[in-house]
C-alpha positions in Angstrom: -8.1 -29.6 -26.7 -4.8 -27.5 -28.0 -2.6 -26.0 -25.8 -2.1 -22.6 -24.9 -0.9 -20.3 -28.1 1.9 -17.6 -27.3 2.5 -14.4 -29.2 5.7 -13.1 -30.7 5.7 -10.7 -27.9 5.9 -13.1 -25.3 8.5 -15.5 -27.1 10.6 -12.3 -27.7 10.2 -11.2 -24.1 11.1 -14.9 -22.7 14.1 -14.8 -25.1 15.5 -11.4 -23.4 15.0 -12.7 -19.9 16.9 -15.8 -21.0 19.8 -13.7 -22.6 19.9 -11.4 -19.6 20.1 -14.2 -17.3 23.2 -15.7 -19.5 24.8 -12.1 -19.3 24.5 -11.7 -15.9 22.3 -8.7 -16.3 19.3 -10.6 -14.3 19.9 -13.0 -11.8 17.7 -15.8 -10.8 16.9 -16.2 -7.1 16.9 -19.4 -5.1 13.4 -18.8 -3.6 10.2 -17.5 -5.0 9.7 -13.9 -4.5 5.9 -14.5 -3.4 6.1 -17.6 -1.0 9.7 -17.8 -0.2 9.7 -21.6 -1.1 12.9 -22.9 -2.6 11.7 -25.3 -5.1 15.1 -26.8 -6.0 15.8 -28.1 -9.5 13.7 -30.0 -12.1 14.7 -33.1 -13.9 17.1 -31.2 -16.2 19.0 -29.5 -13.5 17.2 -26.3 -14.0 15.9 -24.2 -11.3 12.0 -24.2 -11.0 12.1 -20.7 -10.3 10.1 -19.0 -13.4 10.1 -15.3 -14.7 6.6 -13.5 -14.7 6.5 -10.5 -16.6 4.1 -8.6 -14.4 3.7 -5.8 -16.4 3.1 -7.1 -20.0 5.7 -8.2 -22.8 5.6 -5.2 -24.6 9.3 -3.8 -25.3 9.0 -1.0 -22.6 8.8 -3.8 -20.0 10.6 -6.7 -21.5 12.7 -7.3 -18.3 10.3 -6.3 -15.4 10.2 -9.7 -14.1 9.7 -11.2 -10.8 10.7 -14.6 -10.0 8.2 -17.5 -8.7 7.8 -20.9 -8.5 6.1 -22.7 -10.6 3.1 -23.0 -8.1 3.0 -19.2 -7.6 3.3 -18.8 -11.2 0.4 -20.6 -12.1 -1.8 -19.0 -9.8 -0.8 -15.2 -10.9 -1.4 -16.4 -14.5 -4.7 -17.9 -13.4 -5.6 -14.9 -11.9 -4.9 -12.7 -14.9 -6.6 -15.0 -17.2 -9.7 -14.9 -15.0 -9.5 -11.3 -14.8 -9.3 -10.5 -18.7 -11.6 -13.7 -19.5 -14.6 -12.9 -17.1 -14.7 -16.5 -15.6 
């Protein structure tokens, strides 16, 4: 089974968020904006809080993100996949 395929727009949006975090234009919170959990750090010492592009990946909304723990992020993406794919 192949992994999920990502688009150029997704990579562009992820890079834009990463650069904004590095510049200090965005700040990654310590807690999930949905459930309020503070999941801590992963094995590499990075936050387990992930940016979710809730308005999509087009250039007009490239930095419109909410910060979610990995559990909530997976649930959000599953809901989106279910709504768009019909399963």
